[in-house]
N, C-alpha and C positions, 0 to 999 in steps of 0.2 A: 842558173835558174833557181829561183827561190820559191818555196811553197810553205804554206801555213801548217806547221806541225811542231809538237813539243815532245821531247823525251820525258816520259813520266815514270819510267822504271828501266832497269837494264833490258835493252833490246825491245822495248815497248814504247811506241810513239802514238800520239793522238793528234788528229789534225782535221782541217777542212777538206773540201773537195780536192782530190789530187790531180796533178797535170797528166794528161795522157802522154804516151811515148816511153822511151827507155830510161827516162830520168830516174825513176824510182829504183830500178835495178842497178843503175850506175851509182846510185847513192847508197847501195848496200842493203836495200830491203829485199827480203825473201818472200814476204806475204803481205798482201793488201786486203783489208776487210772493208767493204763498202756498206755502210749502215744507213745512208740516206735513202729513203724510199724513192725520192725523186731524182736521185743521181746514181744510176746503175749502169755505167758504161760496160760494154762487152769486154770480156777478159783479154782478147787480142790487143786492146788499146794499151795494155801494160806489159809489153814483152819482157820476158825474163823474171816475172813475178807471178807467184800463185795468187789468184784472185778469189776471194770468198765473198759471195753475195749474201748479205743479211739485211734485206730492206726492212726498215722500221719507220713508222710515222712519228713525227716529233710532237706527240700529244700524249694522252693517256694510252699506254700500250694495250692492245687487245690481248686475249689469252694466247692467240697465235703469235703475236709479236713478242710477248713475254717469253715464249718458248724459243723464238728466233734469237732473242738476246742471250738466253741461257746456252743455246747451241753454239752461237758465235763465240761466246766467252770460253766455252769448253774447247773449241777449236784453237782459239788464240792461246789458251793456257798450254795446250799440247805442243803447239809450235814453239812457244817460249821455252818449254822444258827441253825441247830438242836443240835449243840454242839458235833458233832462227830469229831474224830481225823482223818485227811485225809493225805495220802501220795500220791503225784503225781510224777510219774517216767517216765523216758525215758532212753535211753542208757547211757548217761552221766549226766543227770540232769542239762542240760545247756540251752536248747532252747525249745523243745517241751513241756516238763513238766513245764518249767518256764512260757511259754506263757499261758498255761491253768491255772496255779495257779495265775498268774498276772491278767488274765481276771476275774477269780472268785473274787479275792481281789477287783478289780475295781467295780464289780457288787455290792459287799457288802458295800464298803466304799464310792463309787461314787467319789473317788479321781481322780485327773487328771492323765492321762496316764504316764507322765514323773515321777510323784511322786511314782507311783506303780512300775515302772521300777527301780527306784533308790532303793526302799525298797528291791525288789527281788534280785537285784545285790548285795546290801550291805550284806544281810544275806547269800546268796548262794555262792558268789564268794570266800569267805574265805575257803570254803570246796571243791568247784568244781576244776577240773583239767584244768581250762581255763576260758575264759570270758563267762559270762552268758547273755542271750538275745542279742547275737551278730548277730543273723539272722534278718536282717532288715525287711524282709517280715513279720515275726511274730510280730515285734514291730509295723509295720505299721497297721497290722490287729488289734492289741490291741488298738492302738490310734484311729482307725477309728470306733471302736465299740461305739454305741450310748448309752451313760450313762451320764446324767447330772452331771458334775463335782462339787465337793465341797472339802473342806479341808480333808486331810487324818486323820482318827480317828479310833482307835481300840475300842472305847467305845460302838459302835453300836452292837457289837457282842461279 
């Protein structure tokens, strides 16, 4: 079985709506983050995988949705630091999942916003069916998040 996802960093994947069933666990994923507001299947649909529900609309995020993005990114960063393999999804794997993954990556690496955006775009756009992180509201939120920047490095995790 094939599904639409791209490895954007060590143990971190971004993709479109995931297939239900044991496929994700059998593929080695430990954690699934569902970011599409309209695609929130119940956790039992993904046996063997911890499911995080982080529903976000694909428009200008409300204050509540901005907090959902931050919370989901914090959760993703924590699981990555534990060495778990994480898949962050939305409908197409282009904006909502990408901003959560990018923010988690920024939290871990403390890399400048534009460096993180370039990395996510570089690895995801080759598989996505369109531009990635093209929602400027999400990019602005990512760049406004308070993390002291430093050079991008995968060696920290």
